N, CA, C, O and the ligand as a Tripos MOL2 file, in Angstrom:
@<TRIPOS>MOLECULE
protein
  313   311    79     0     0
PROTEIN
NO_CHARGES

@<TRIPOS>ATOM
      1 N         -24.3000  -17.6680  -13.4400 N.3       1 MET1
      2 CA        -23.4250  -16.8980  -12.5450 C.3       1 MET1
      3 C         -22.1500  -16.4730  -13.2720 C.2       1 MET1
      4 O         -21.4580  -17.2970  -13.8700 O.2       1 MET1
      5 N         -21.8630  -15.2260  -13.2120 N.am      2 SER2
      6 CA        -20.6240  -14.7430  -13.7890 C.3       2 SER2
      7 C         -19.4890  -14.8930  -12.7840 C.2       2 SER2
      8 O         -19.6460  -14.5890  -11.6010 O.2       2 SER2
      9 N         -18.3670  -15.3540  -13.2600 N.am      3 ASN3
     10 CA        -17.2040  -15.3260  -12.3780 C.3       3 ASN3
     11 C         -16.1510  -14.3680  -12.9300 C.2       3 ASN3
     12 O         -14.9500  -14.6340  -12.8940 O.2       3 ASN3
     13 N         -16.6450  -13.2540  -13.4380 N.am      4 TRP4
     14 CA        -15.7870  -12.2180  -14.0020 C.3       4 TRP4
     15 C         -14.6620  -11.8500  -13.0520 C.2       4 TRP4
     16 O         -13.5140  -11.6810  -13.4630 O.2       4 TRP4
     17 N         -15.0040  -11.7270  -11.7760 N.am      5 THR5
     18 CA        -13.9830  -11.2790  -10.8230 C.3       5 THR5
     19 C         -12.9440  -12.3570  -10.5610 C.2       5 THR5
     20 O         -11.8880  -12.0690   -9.9980 O.2       5 THR5
     21 N         -13.2220  -13.5830  -10.9570 N.am      6 ALA6
     22 CA        -12.2410  -14.6440  -10.7080 C.3       6 ALA6
     23 C         -11.0560  -14.5260  -11.6540 C.2       6 ALA6
     24 O          -9.9640  -14.9980  -11.3380 O.2       6 ALA6
     25 N         -11.2550  -13.9070  -12.7990 N.am      7 THR7
     26 CA        -10.1590  -13.8110  -13.7590 C.3       7 THR7
     27 C          -9.7210  -12.3750  -14.0240 C.2       7 THR7
     28 O          -8.6900  -12.1530  -14.6590 O.2       7 THR7
     29 N         -10.4860  -11.4040  -13.5490 N.am      8 HIS8
     30 CA        -10.1380  -10.0120  -13.7820 C.3       8 HIS8
     31 C          -9.9310   -9.2980  -12.4530 C.2       8 HIS8
     32 O         -10.8650   -9.1530  -11.6640 O.2       8 HIS8
     33 N          -8.7300   -8.8650  -12.2180 N.am      9 PRO9
     34 CA         -8.5030   -8.0920  -10.9920 C.3       9 PRO9
     35 C          -9.3630   -6.8320  -11.0140 C.2       9 PRO9
     36 O          -9.5880   -6.2420  -12.0700 O.2       9 PRO9
     37 N          -9.8170   -6.4450   -9.8940 N.am     10 TYR10
     38 CA        -10.5680   -5.1960   -9.8210 C.3      10 TYR10
     39 C          -9.9570   -4.3070   -8.7560 C.2      10 TYR10
     40 O          -9.3080   -4.7670   -7.8160 O.2      10 TYR10
     41 N         -10.1810   -3.0540   -8.9340 N.am     11 LYS11
     42 CA         -9.5850   -2.0950   -8.0110 C.3      11 LYS11
     43 C         -10.3740   -2.0010   -6.7190 C.2      11 LYS11
     44 O         -11.5880   -1.8010   -6.7250 O.2      11 LYS11
     45 N          -9.6820   -2.1460   -5.6460 N.am     12 ASP12
     46 CA        -10.2580   -1.8170   -4.3580 C.3      12 ASP12
     47 C         -10.2340   -0.2960   -4.2540 C.2      12 ASP12
     48 O          -9.7840    0.3860   -5.1750 O.2      12 ASP12
     49 N         -10.7060    0.2220   -3.1610 N.am     13 LYS13
     50 CA        -10.6510    1.6680   -2.9900 C.3      13 LYS13
     51 C          -9.2010    2.1490   -2.9370 C.2      13 LYS13
     52 O          -8.3510    1.5340   -2.2930 O.2      13 LYS13
     53 N          -8.9420    3.2420   -3.6160 N.am     14 ASP14
     54 CA         -7.6640    3.9200   -3.4200 C.3      14 ASP14
     55 C          -7.8210    4.8650   -2.2420 C.2      14 ASP14
     56 O          -8.9020    5.4060   -2.0120 O.2      14 ASP14
     57 N          -6.7820    5.0540   -1.5250 N.am     15 TRP15
     58 CA         -6.8950    6.0000   -0.4280 C.3      15 TRP15
     59 C          -5.5400    6.5890   -0.1110 C.2      15 TRP15
     60 O          -4.4960    6.0510   -0.4790 O.2      15 TRP15
     61 N          -5.5900    7.7090    0.5820 N.am     16 ASN16
     62 CA         -4.3640    8.3470    1.0260 C.3      16 ASN16
     63 C          -4.0610    7.8840    2.4370 C.2      16 ASN16
     64 O          -4.9310    7.8470    3.3070 O.2      16 ASN16
     65 N          -2.8090    7.5330    2.6350 N.am     17 GLN17
     66 CA         -2.3990    7.0450    3.9390 C.3      17 GLN17
     67 C          -1.2840    7.9290    4.4790 C.2      17 GLN17
     68 O          -0.3850    8.3370    3.7430 O.2      17 GLN17
     69 N          -1.3520    8.2150    5.7520 N.am     18 THR18
     70 CA         -0.2760    8.9390    6.4170 C.3      18 THR18
     71 C           0.5860    7.9410    7.1620 C.2      18 THR18
     72 O           0.0890    7.1590    7.9730 O.2      18 THR18
     73 N           1.8800    7.9710    6.8840 N.am     19 CYS19
     74 CA          2.7960    7.0710    7.5810 C.3      19 CYS19
     75 C           2.8740    7.4730    9.0440 C.2      19 CYS19
     76 O           3.1120    8.6370    9.3650 O.2      19 CYS19
     77 N           2.6750    6.5080    9.9230 N.am     20 ASP20
     78 CA          2.6790    6.8500   11.3520 C.3      20 ASP20
     79 C           4.0910    6.9390   11.9160 C.2      20 ASP20
     80 O           4.2730    7.2420   13.0950 O.2      20 ASP20
     81 N           5.0950    6.6750   11.0720 N.am     21 TYR21
     82 CA          6.4760    6.8250   11.5320 C.3      21 TYR21
     83 C           7.0510    8.1740   11.1330 C.2      21 TYR21
     84 O           7.5900    8.8930   11.9740 O.2      21 TYR21
     85 N           6.9400    8.5240    9.8500 N.am     22 CYS22
     86 CA          7.6070    9.7390    9.3730 C.3      22 CYS22
     87 C           6.6300   10.8620    9.0360 C.2      22 CYS22
     88 O           7.0450   12.0120    8.8890 O.2      22 CYS22
     89 N           5.3560   10.5530    8.9120 N.am     23 GLY23
     90 CA          4.3740   11.6040    8.6930 C.3      23 GLY23
     91 C           4.1330   11.9810    7.2440 C.2      23 GLY23
     92 O           3.3600   12.9000    6.9740 O.2      23 GLY23
     93 N           4.7770   11.2950    6.2980 N.am     24 CYS24
     94 CA          4.5030   11.5960    4.9050 C.3      24 CYS24
     95 C           3.1230   11.0540    4.5210 C.2      24 CYS24
     96 O           2.5610   10.2000    5.2060 O.2      24 CYS24
     97 N           2.5960   11.5720    3.4120 N.am     25 VAL25
     98 CA          1.3080   11.0990    2.9150 C.3      25 VAL25
     99 C           1.5380   10.4400    1.5630 C.2      25 VAL25
    100 O           2.2050   11.0040    0.6950 O.2      25 VAL25
    101 N           0.9930    9.2660    1.3910 N.am     26 PHE26
    102 CA          1.1220    8.6050    0.0890 C.3      26 PHE26
    103 C          -0.2050    7.9770   -0.3130 C.2      26 PHE26
    104 O          -1.0550    7.6690    0.5220 O.2      26 PHE26
    105 N          -0.3480    7.8020   -1.6110 N.am     27 ARG27
    106 CA         -1.5640    7.2300   -2.1600 C.3      27 ARG27
    107 C          -1.3620    5.7390   -2.3730 C.2      27 ARG27
    108 O          -0.3430    5.3040   -2.9090 O.2      27 ARG27
    109 N          -2.3200    4.9910   -1.9570 N.am     28 MET28
    110 CA         -2.2990    3.5390   -2.0500 C.3      28 MET28
    111 C          -3.2990    3.0990   -3.1030 C.2      28 MET28
    112 O          -4.4720    3.4620   -3.0290 O.2      28 MET28
    113 N          -2.8600    2.3320   -4.0680 N.am     29 GLU29
    114 CA         -3.7890    1.7610   -5.0380 C.3      29 GLU29
    115 C          -3.7350    0.2530   -4.8930 C.2      29 GLU29
    116 O          -2.7160   -0.3840   -5.1630 O.2      29 GLU29
    117 N          -4.8330   -0.2880   -4.4700 N.am     30 ASN30
    118 CA         -4.8670   -1.7170   -4.1830 C.3      30 ASN30
    119 C          -5.7370   -2.4490   -5.1850 C.2      30 ASN30
    120 O          -6.7330   -1.9130   -5.6720 O.2      30 ASN30
    121 N          -5.3540   -3.6690   -5.4860 N.am     31 GLN31
    122 CA         -6.1840   -4.5060   -6.3570 C.3      31 GLN31
    123 C          -6.5230   -5.7950   -5.6470 C.2      31 GLN31
    124 O          -5.6860   -6.4000   -4.9770 O.2      31 GLN31
    125 N          -7.7610   -6.2010   -5.8060 N.am     32 LEU32
    126 CA         -8.2240   -7.4500   -5.2270 C.3      32 LEU32
    127 C          -8.6470   -8.3890   -6.3460 C.2      32 LEU32
    128 O          -9.0950   -7.9500   -7.4050 O.2      32 LEU32
    129 N          -8.5020   -9.6540   -6.1040 N.am     33 GLN33
    130 CA         -8.9610  -10.6430   -7.0680 C.3      33 GLN33
    131 C          -9.5000  -11.8100   -6.2670 C.2      33 GLN33
    132 O          -8.7860  -12.4090   -5.4630 O.2      33 GLN33
    133 N         -10.7430  -12.1230   -6.4860 N.am     34 ASP34
    134 CA        -11.3830  -13.1640   -5.6850 C.3      34 ASP34
    135 C         -10.5830  -14.4590   -5.7340 C.2      34 ASP34
    136 O         -10.2120  -14.9300   -6.8090 O.2      34 ASP34
    137 N         -10.3280  -15.0110   -4.6000 N.am     35 GLY35
    138 CA         -9.6220  -16.2800   -4.5280 C.3      35 GLY35
    139 C          -8.1150  -16.1640   -4.6020 C.2      35 GLY35
    140 O          -7.4040  -17.1540   -4.4300 O.2      35 GLY35
    141 N          -7.6160  -14.9460   -4.8590 N.am     36 HIS36
    142 CA         -6.1640  -14.7820   -5.0060 C.3      36 HIS36
    143 C          -5.5890  -13.7560   -4.0390 C.2      36 HIS36
    144 O          -4.4380  -13.3390   -4.1700 O.2      36 HIS36
    145 N          -6.3820  -13.3650   -3.0930 N.am     37 ASN37
    146 CA         -5.8950  -12.3390   -2.1790 C.3      37 ASN37
    147 C          -5.0820  -12.9710   -1.0520 C.2      37 ASN37
    148 O          -5.4850  -13.9620   -0.4410 O.2      37 ASN37
    149 N          -3.9570  -12.3800   -0.8070 N.am     38 GLU38
    150 CA         -3.1680  -12.8040    0.3270 C.3      38 GLU38
    151 C          -2.4520  -11.6000    0.8990 C.2      38 GLU38
    152 O          -2.5510  -10.4920    0.3710 O.2      38 GLU38
    153 N          -1.7430  -11.8230    1.9630 N.am     39 SER39
    154 CA         -1.0690  -10.7050    2.6050 C.3      39 SER39
    155 C           0.0770  -10.2060    1.7260 C.2      39 SER39
    156 O           1.0200  -10.9460    1.4440 O.2      39 SER39
    157 N          -0.0090   -8.9570    1.2990 N.am     40 GLU40
    158 CA          1.0430   -8.3510    0.4880 C.3      40 GLU40
    159 C           1.6520   -7.1920    1.2660 C.2      40 GLU40
    160 O           0.9690   -6.4890    2.0110 O.2      40 GLU40
    161 N           2.9590   -7.0120    1.0720 N.am     41 GLU41
    162 CA          3.6270   -5.9130    1.7580 C.3      41 GLU41
    163 C           3.7190   -4.7060    0.8320 C.2      41 GLU41
    164 O           3.8410   -4.8410   -0.3850 O.2      41 GLU41
    165 N           3.6580   -3.5390    1.4300 N.am     42 TYR42
    166 CA          4.0050   -2.3250    0.7030 C.3      42 TYR42
    167 C           4.7610   -1.4400    1.6650 C.2      42 TYR42
    168 O           4.6890   -1.6140    2.8810 O.2      42 TYR42
    169 N           5.4910   -0.4830    1.1060 N.am     43 TYR43
    170 CA          6.4450    0.2440    1.9160 C.3      43 TYR43
    171 C           6.2350    1.7450    1.8050 C.2      43 TYR43
    172 O           5.9310    2.2650    0.7310 O.2      43 TYR43
    173 N           6.3950    2.4130    2.8910 N.am     44 CYS44
    174 CA          6.3610    3.8670    2.8880 C.3      44 CYS44
    175 C           7.4260    4.3860    1.9230 C.2      44 CYS44
    176 O           8.5850    3.9860    2.0290 O.2      44 CYS44
    177 N           7.0640    5.2690    0.9820 N.am     45 PRO45
    178 CA          8.0350    5.7530   -0.0080 C.3      45 PRO45
    179 C           9.1210    6.6570    0.5910 C.2      45 PRO45
    180 O          10.1370    6.9020   -0.0590 O.2      45 PRO45
    181 N           8.9290    7.1400    1.7780 N.am     46 GLU46
    182 CA          9.9240    8.0160    2.3950 C.3      46 GLU46
    183 C          10.8320    7.2730    3.3700 C.2      46 GLU46
    184 O          12.0540    7.3710    3.2610 O.2      46 GLU46
    185 N          10.2800    6.5570    4.2890 N.am     47 CYS47
    186 CA         11.1180    5.9250    5.3150 C.3      47 CYS47
    187 C          11.2220    4.4180    5.1570 C.2      47 CYS47
    188 O          12.0520    3.7880    5.8130 O.2      47 CYS47
    189 N          10.4060    3.8320    4.3100 N.am     48 GLY48
    190 CA         10.5070    2.4010    4.0620 C.3      48 GLY48
    191 C           9.7870    1.5280    5.0710 C.2      48 GLY48
    192 O           9.9600    0.3090    5.0620 O.2      48 GLY48
    193 N           8.9880    2.1180    5.9340 N.am     49 LYS49
    194 CA          8.2470    1.3000    6.8890 C.3      49 LYS49
    195 C           7.3260    0.3340    6.1510 C.2      49 LYS49
    196 O           6.6730    0.6980    5.1730 O.2      49 LYS49
    197 N           7.2890   -0.9010    6.6380 N.am     50 GLU50
    198 CA          6.4830   -1.9300    5.9780 C.3      50 GLU50
    199 C           5.0620   -1.9390    6.5110 C.2      50 GLU50
    200 O           4.8230   -1.8760    7.7170 O.2      50 GLU50
    201 N           4.1260   -2.0210    5.5730 N.am     51 PHE51
    202 CA          2.7220   -2.2040    5.9270 C.3      51 PHE51
    203 C           2.2360   -3.4470    5.2050 C.2      51 PHE51
    204 O           2.8500   -3.8930    4.2360 O.2      51 PHE51
    205 N           1.1440   -3.9970    5.6750 N.am     52 LYS52
    206 CA          0.5750   -5.1770    5.0290 C.3      52 LYS52
    207 C          -0.8950   -4.9690    4.7340 C.2      52 LYS52
    208 O          -1.6020   -4.2460    5.4360 O.2      52 LYS52
    209 N          -1.3290   -5.6240    3.6760 N.am     53 ILE53
    210 CA         -2.7300   -5.5350    3.2920 C.3      53 ILE53
    211 C          -3.0910   -6.8070    2.5290 C.2      53 ILE53
    212 O          -2.2190   -7.4860    1.9870 O.2      53 ILE53
    213 N          -4.3760   -7.1190    2.4940 N.am     54 ARG54
    214 CA         -4.8110   -8.2340    1.6560 C.3      54 ARG54
    215 C          -5.0150   -7.7450    0.2340 C.2      54 ARG54
    216 O          -5.7740   -6.8050   -0.0010 O.2      54 ARG54
    217 N          -4.3410   -8.3800   -0.7140 N.am     55 ALA55
    218 CA         -4.4110   -7.9540   -2.1080 C.3      55 ALA55
    219 C          -3.9640   -9.1060   -2.9880 C.2      55 ALA55
    220 O          -3.4430  -10.1080   -2.4980 O.2      55 ALA55
    221 N          -4.1720   -8.9560   -4.3100 N.am     56 CYS56
    222 CA         -3.7420  -10.0150   -5.2270 C.3      56 CYS56
    223 C          -2.3660   -9.7220   -5.8060 C.2      56 CYS56
    224 O          -1.6670  -10.6390   -6.2370 O.2      56 CYS56
    225 N          -1.9720   -8.4530   -5.8190 N.am     57 ILE57
    226 CA         -0.6310   -8.0800   -6.2600 C.3      57 ILE57
    227 C          -0.0910   -7.0480   -5.2790 C.2      57 ILE57
    228 O          -0.8360   -6.5100   -4.4600 O.2      57 ILE57
    229 N           1.1990   -6.7770   -5.3650 N.am     58 THR58
    230 CA          1.7790   -5.7650   -4.4920 C.3      58 THR58
    231 C           1.1480   -4.4110   -4.7940 C.2      58 THR58
    232 O           1.1540   -3.9860   -5.9490 O.2      58 THR58
    233 N           0.6090   -3.7270   -3.8050 N.am     59 PRO59
    234 CA         -0.0520   -2.4420   -4.0480 C.3      59 PRO59
    235 C           0.9070   -1.3910   -4.6020 C.2      59 PRO59
    236 O           2.1060   -1.4120   -4.3260 O.2      59 PRO59
    237 N           0.3510   -0.4760   -5.3880 N.am     60 GLN60
    238 CA          1.1250    0.6440   -5.9190 C.3      60 GLN60
    239 C           1.0700    1.7980   -4.9200 C.2      60 GLN60
    240 O           0.0120    2.1210   -4.3790 O.2      60 GLN60
    241 N           2.2120    2.4020   -4.6910 N.am     61 VAL61
    242 CA          2.3100    3.4940   -3.7320 C.3      61 VAL61
    243 C           2.8680    4.7260   -4.4280 C.2      61 VAL61
    244 O           3.8900    4.6450   -5.1100 O.2      61 VAL61
    245 N           2.2100    5.8560   -4.2620 N.am     62 THR62
    246 CA          2.6760    7.1080   -4.8550 C.3      62 THR62
    247 C           2.7910    8.1670   -3.7650 C.2      62 THR62
    248 O           1.8350    8.4350   -3.0380 O.2      62 THR62
    249 N           3.9700    8.7610   -3.6650 N.am     63 LEU63
    250 CA          4.1820    9.7800   -2.6480 C.3      63 LEU63
    251 C           3.3940   11.0450   -2.9800 C.2      63 LEU63
    252 O           3.4130   11.5140   -4.1180 O.2      63 LEU63
    253 N           2.7150   11.5840   -2.0000 N.am     64 ILE64
    254 CA          1.9500   12.8200   -2.1890 C.3      64 ILE64
    255 C           2.6130   13.9880   -1.4650 C.2      64 ILE64
    256 O           2.8300   15.0400   -2.0660 O.2      64 ILE64
    257 N           2.9320   13.8220   -0.2050 N.am     65 SER65
    258 CA          3.6420   14.8920    0.4910 C.3      65 SER65
    259 C           4.7470   14.2990    1.3540 C.2      65 SER65
    260 O           4.6200   13.2090    1.9120 O.2      65 SER65
    261 N           5.8180   15.0450    1.4420 N.am     66 LYS66
    262 CA          7.0230   14.5400    2.0900 C.3      66 LYS66
    263 C           6.8370   14.3650    3.5890 C.2      66 LYS66
    264 O           5.8950   14.8770    4.1930 O.2      66 LYS66
    265 N           7.7620   13.6320    4.1530 N.am     67 ARG67
    266 CA          7.7280   13.3520    5.5800 C.3      67 ARG67
    267 C           7.7820   14.6360    6.3940 C.2      67 ARG67
    268 O           8.2990   15.6550    5.9360 O.2      67 ARG67
    269 N           7.2580   14.5750    7.5720 N.am     68 THR68
    270 CA          7.1500   15.7670    8.4040 C.3      68 THR68
    271 C           7.9900   15.6880    9.6710 C.2      68 THR68
    272 O           7.9570   16.6050   10.4910 O.2      68 THR68
    273 N           8.7430   14.6040    9.8400 N.am     69 ASP69
    274 CA          9.5030   14.4700   11.0940 C.3      69 ASP69
    275 C          10.8680   15.1410   11.0240 C.2      69 ASP69
    276 O          11.5810   15.2000   12.0260 O.2      69 ASP69
    277 N          11.2450   15.6600    9.8220 N.am     70 GLY70
    278 CA         12.4950   16.3960    9.7040 C.3      70 GLY70
    279 C          13.7340   15.5250    9.7260 C.2      70 GLY70
    280 O          14.8500   16.0400    9.7910 O.2      70 GLY70
    281 N          13.5580   14.2130    9.6730 N.am     71 LYS71
    282 CA         14.6950   13.2950    9.7110 C.3      71 LYS71
    283 C          14.9290   12.7020    8.3290 C.2      71 LYS71
    284 O          14.1260   12.8890    7.4140 O.2      71 LYS71
    285 N          16.0340   11.9880    8.1920 N.am     72 THR72
    286 CA         16.3020   11.3140    6.9250 C.3      72 THR72
    287 C          16.5630    9.8300    7.1590 C.2      72 THR72
    288 O          16.9970    9.1270    6.2470 O.2      72 THR72
    289 N          16.3070    9.3570    8.3540 N.am     73 ASP73
    290 CA         16.5810    7.9520    8.6310 C.3      73 ASP73
    291 C          15.4780    7.0640    8.0570 C.2      73 ASP73
    292 O          14.4260    7.5400    7.6310 O.2      73 ASP73
    293 N          15.7510    5.7720    8.0610 N.am     74 SER74
    294 CA         14.7690    4.8070    7.5950 C.3      74 SER74
    295 C          14.1570    4.0750    8.7660 C.2      74 SER74
    296 O          14.8130    3.8280    9.7790 O.2      74 SER74
    297 N          12.9290    3.7430    8.6180 N.am     75 TYR75
    298 CA         12.2750    2.9650    9.6440 C.3      75 TYR75
    299 C          12.9300    1.5810    9.7040 C.2      75 TYR75
    300 O          13.1840    0.9620    8.6710 O.2      75 TYR75
    301 N          13.1950    1.1150   10.8990 N.am     76 ASN76
    302 CA         13.7740   -0.2140   11.0550 C.3      76 ASN76
    303 C          12.6470   -1.2160   11.2180 C.2      76 ASN76
    304 O          11.9780   -1.2630   12.2500 O.2      76 ASN76
    305 N          12.4500   -2.0230   10.1690 N.am     77 ASN77
    306 CA         11.3410   -2.9750   10.1940 C.3      77 ASN77
    307 C          11.5700   -4.1270   11.1510 C.2      77 ASN77
    308 O          10.6560   -4.9010   11.4360 O.2      77 ASN77
    309 N          12.7780   -4.2370   11.6400 N.am     78 ASN78
    310 CA         13.0290   -5.3050   12.6110 C.3      78 ASN78
    311 C          13.1560   -4.7160   14.0090 C.2      78 ASN78
    312 O          13.3690   -5.4530   14.9720 O.2      78 ASN78
    313 ZN          7.1960    6.7140    6.4820 Zn       79 ZN79
@<TRIPOS>BOND
     1     1     2 1
     2     2     3 1
     3     3     4 2
     4     3     5 am
     5     5     6 1
     6     6     7 1
     7     7     8 2
     8     7     9 am
     9     9    10 1
    10    10    11 1
    11    11    12 2
    12    11    13 am
    13    13    14 1
    14    14    15 1
    15    15    16 2
    16    15    17 am
    17    17    18 1
    18    18    19 1
    19    19    20 2
    20    19    21 am
    21    21    22 1
    22    22    23 1
    23    23    24 2
    24    23    25 am
    25    25    26 1
    26    26    27 1
    27    27    28 2
    28    27    29 am
    29    29    30 1
    30    30    31 1
    31    31    32 2
    32    31    33 am
    33    33    34 1
    34    34    35 1
    35    35    36 2
    36    35    37 am
    37    37    38 1
    38    38    39 1
    39    39    40 2
    40    39    41 am
    41    41    42 1
    42    42    43 1
    43    43    44 2
    44    43    45 am
    45    45    46 1
    46    46    47 1
    47    47    48 2
    48    47    49 am
    49    49    50 1
    50    50    51 1
    51    51    52 2
    52    51    53 am
    53    53    54 1
    54    54    55 1
    55    55    56 2
    56    55    57 am
    57    57    58 1
    58    58    59 1
    59    59    60 2
    60    59    61 am
    61    61    62 1
    62    62    63 1
    63    63    64 2
    64    63    65 am
    65    65    66 1
    66    66    67 1
    67    67    68 2
    68    67    69 am
    69    69    70 1
    70    70    71 1
    71    71    72 2
    72    71    73 am
    73    73    74 1
    74    74    75 1
    75    75    76 2
    76    75    77 am
    77    77    78 1
    78    78    79 1
    79    79    80 2
    80    79    81 am
    81    81    82 1
    82    82    83 1
    83    83    84 2
    84    83    85 am
    85    85    86 1
    86    86    87 1
    87    87    88 2
    88    87    89 am
    89    89    90 1
    90    90    91 1
    91    91    92 2
    92    91    93 am
    93    93    94 1
    94    94    95 1
    95    95    96 2
    96    95    97 am
    97    97    98 1
    98    98    99 1
    99    99   100 2
   100    99   101 am
   101   101   102 1
   102   102   103 1
   103   103   104 2
   104   103   105 am
   105   105   106 1
   106   106   107 1
   107   107   108 2
   108   107   109 am
   109   109   110 1
   110   110   111 1
   111   111   112 2
   112   111   113 am
   113   113   114 1
   114   114   115 1
   115   115   116 2
   116   115   117 am
   117   117   118 1
   118   118   119 1
   119   119   120 2
   120   119   121 am
   121   121   122 1
   122   122   123 1
   123   123   124 2
   124   123   125 am
   125   125   126 1
   126   126   127 1
   127   127   128 2
   128   127   129 am
   129   129   130 1
   130   130   131 1
   131   131   132 2
   132   131   133 am
   133   133   134 1
   134   134   135 1
   135   135   136 2
   136   135   137 am
   137   137   138 1
   138   138   139 1
   139   139   140 2
   140   139   141 am
   141   141   142 1
   142   142   143 1
   143   143   144 2
   144   143   145 am
   145   145   146 1
   146   146   147 1
   147   147   148 2
   148   147   149 am
   149   149   150 1
   150   150   151 1
   151   151   152 2
   152   151   153 am
   153   153   154 1
   154   154   155 1
   155   155   156 2
   156   155   157 am
   157   157   158 1
   158   158   159 1
   159   159   160 2
   160   159   161 am
   161   161   162 1
   162   162   163 1
   163   163   164 2
   164   163   165 am
   165   165   166 1
   166   166   167 1
   167   167   168 2
   168   167   169 am
   169   169   170 1
   170   170   171 1
   171   171   172 2
   172   171   173 am
   173   173   174 1
   174   174   175 1
   175   175   176 2
   176   175   177 am
   177   177   178 1
   178   178   179 1
   179   179   180 2
   180   179   181 am
   181   181   182 1
   182   182   183 1
   183   183   184 2
   184   183   185 am
   185   185   186 1
   186   186   187 1
   187   187   188 2
   188   187   189 am
   189   189   190 1
   190   190   191 1
   191   191   192 2
   192   191   193 am
   193   193   194 1
   194   194   195 1
   195   195   196 2
   196   195   197 am
   197   197   198 1
   198   198   199 1
   199   199   200 2
   200   199   201 am
   201   201   202 1
   202   202   203 1
   203   203   204 2
   204   203   205 am
   205   205   206 1
   206   206   207 1
   207   207   208 2
   208   207   209 am
   209   209   210 1
   210   210   211 1
   211   211   212 2
   212   211   213 am
   213   213   214 1
   214   214   215 1
   215   215   216 2
   216   215   217 am
   217   217   218 1
   218   218   219 1
   219   219   220 2
   220   219   221 am
   221   221   222 1
   222   222   223 1
   223   223   224 2
   224   223   225 am
   225   225   226 1
   226   226   227 1
   227   227   228 2
   228   227   229 am
   229   229   230 1
   230   230   231 1
   231   231   232 2
   232   231   233 am
   233   233   234 1
   234   234   235 1
   235   235   236 2
   236   235   237 am
   237   237   238 1
   238   238   239 1
   239   239   240 2
   240   239   241 am
   241   241   242 1
   242   242   243 1
   243   243   244 2
   244   243   245 am
   245   245   246 1
   246   246   247 1
   247   247   248 2
   248   247   249 am
   249   249   250 1
   250   250   251 1
   251   251   252 2
   252   251   253 am
   253   253   254 1
   254   254   255 1
   255   255   256 2
   256   255   257 am
   257   257   258 1
   258   258   259 1
   259   259   260 2
   260   259   261 am
   261   261   262 1
   262   262   263 1
   263   263   264 2
   264   263   265 am
   265   265   266 1
   266   266   267 1
   267   267   268 2
   268   267   269 am
   269   269   270 1
   270   270   271 1
   271   271   272 2
   272   271   273 am
   273   273   274 1
   274   274   275 1
   275   275   276 2
   276   275   277 am
   277   277   278 1
   278   278   279 1
   279   279   280 2
   280   279   281 am
   281   281   282 1
   282   282   283 1
   283   283   284 2
   284   283   285 am
   285   285   286 1
   286   286   287 1
   287   287   288 2
   288   287   289 am
   289   289   290 1
   290   290   291 1
   291   291   292 2
   292   291   293 am
   293   293   294 1
   294   294   295 1
   295   295   296 2
   296   295   297 am
   297   297   298 1
   298   298   299 1
   299   299   300 2
   300   299   301 am
   301   301   302 1
   302   302   303 1
   303   303   304 2
   304   303   305 am
   305   305   306 1
   306   306   307 1
   307   307   308 2
   308   307   309 am
   309   309   310 1
   310   310   311 1
   311   311   312 2
@<TRIPOS>SUBSTRUCTURE
     1 MET1         2 RESIDUE 1 A MET
     2 SER2         6 RESIDUE 1 A SER
     3 ASN3        10 RESIDUE 1 A ASN
     4 TRP4        14 RESIDUE 1 A TRP
     5 THR5        18 RESIDUE 1 A THR
     6 ALA6        22 RESIDUE 1 A ALA
     7 THR7        26 RESIDUE 1 A THR
     8 HIS8        30 RESIDUE 1 A HIS
     9 PRO9        34 RESIDUE 1 A PRO
    10 TYR10       38 RESIDUE 1 A TYR
    11 LYS11       42 RESIDUE 1 A LYS
    12 ASP12       46 RESIDUE 1 A ASP
    13 LYS13       50 RESIDUE 1 A LYS
    14 ASP14       54 RESIDUE 1 A ASP
    15 TRP15       58 RESIDUE 1 A TRP
    16 ASN16       62 RESIDUE 1 A ASN
    17 GLN17       66 RESIDUE 1 A GLN
    18 THR18       70 RESIDUE 1 A THR
    19 CYS19       74 RESIDUE 1 A CYS
    20 ASP20       78 RESIDUE 1 A ASP
    21 TYR21       82 RESIDUE 1 A TYR
    22 CYS22       86 RESIDUE 1 A CYS
    23 GLY23       90 RESIDUE 1 A GLY
    24 CYS24       94 RESIDUE 1 A CYS
    25 VAL25       98 RESIDUE 1 A VAL
    26 PHE26      102 RESIDUE 1 A PHE
    27 ARG27      106 RESIDUE 1 A ARG
    28 MET28      110 RESIDUE 1 A MET
    29 GLU29      114 RESIDUE 1 A GLU
    30 ASN30      118 RESIDUE 1 A ASN
    31 GLN31      122 RESIDUE 1 A GLN
    32 LEU32      126 RESIDUE 1 A LEU
    33 GLN33      130 RESIDUE 1 A GLN
    34 ASP34      134 RESIDUE 1 A ASP
    35 GLY35      138 RESIDUE 1 A GLY
    36 HIS36      142 RESIDUE 1 A HIS
    37 ASN37      146 RESIDUE 1 A ASN
    38 GLU38      150 RESIDUE 1 A GLU
    39 SER39      154 RESIDUE 1 A SER
    40 GLU40      158 RESIDUE 1 A GLU
    41 GLU41      162 RESIDUE 1 A GLU
    42 TYR42      166 RESIDUE 1 A TYR
    43 TYR43      170 RESIDUE 1 A TYR
    44 CYS44      174 RESIDUE 1 A CYS
    45 PRO45      178 RESIDUE 1 A PRO
    46 GLU46      182 RESIDUE 1 A GLU
    47 CYS47      186 RESIDUE 1 A CYS
    48 GLY48      190 RESIDUE 1 A GLY
    49 LYS49      194 RESIDUE 1 A LYS
    50 GLU50      198 RESIDUE 1 A GLU
    51 PHE51      202 RESIDUE 1 A PHE
    52 LYS52      206 RESIDUE 1 A LYS
    53 ILE53      210 RESIDUE 1 A ILE
    54 ARG54      214 RESIDUE 1 A ARG
    55 ALA55      218 RESIDUE 1 A ALA
    56 CYS56      222 RESIDUE 1 A CYS
    57 ILE57      226 RESIDUE 1 A ILE
    58 THR58      230 RESIDUE 1 A THR
    59 PRO59      234 RESIDUE 1 A PRO
    60 GLN60      238 RESIDUE 1 A GLN
    61 VAL61      242 RESIDUE 1 A VAL
    62 THR62      246 RESIDUE 1 A THR
    63 LEU63      250 RESIDUE 1 A LEU
    64 ILE64      254 RESIDUE 1 A ILE
    65 SER65      258 RESIDUE 1 A SER
    66 LYS66      262 RESIDUE 1 A LYS
    67 ARG67      266 RESIDUE 1 A ARG
    68 THR68      270 RESIDUE 1 A THR
    69 ASP69      274 RESIDUE 1 A ASP
    70 GLY70      278 RESIDUE 1 A GLY
    71 LYS71      282 RESIDUE 1 A LYS
    72 THR72      286 RESIDUE 1 A THR
    73 ASP73      290 RESIDUE 1 A ASP
    74 SER74      294 RESIDUE 1 A SER
    75 TYR75      298 RESIDUE 1 A TYR
    76 ASN76      302 RESIDUE 1 A ASN
    77 ASN77      306 RESIDUE 1 A ASN
    78 ASN78      310 RESIDUE 1 A ASN
    79 ZN79       313 GROUP 0 **** ****
């Protein structure tokens, strides 16, 4: 049995996500590692809204299109 995935992180699916607060679109690159996945936070690159996902490291986020709500405020995570 190979336990390659136990020592080598592998890429989960990348996908584009639309922020449900400000409407911007950003690309999410997530990595999983067997036995090391836990809840990691990542933040909307425009408004800072917090999202959570299971991953081994903090996901990489790349802005694709700007927010569409016409505001400049930040999402209040509390
Ligand atoms: Zn946002």
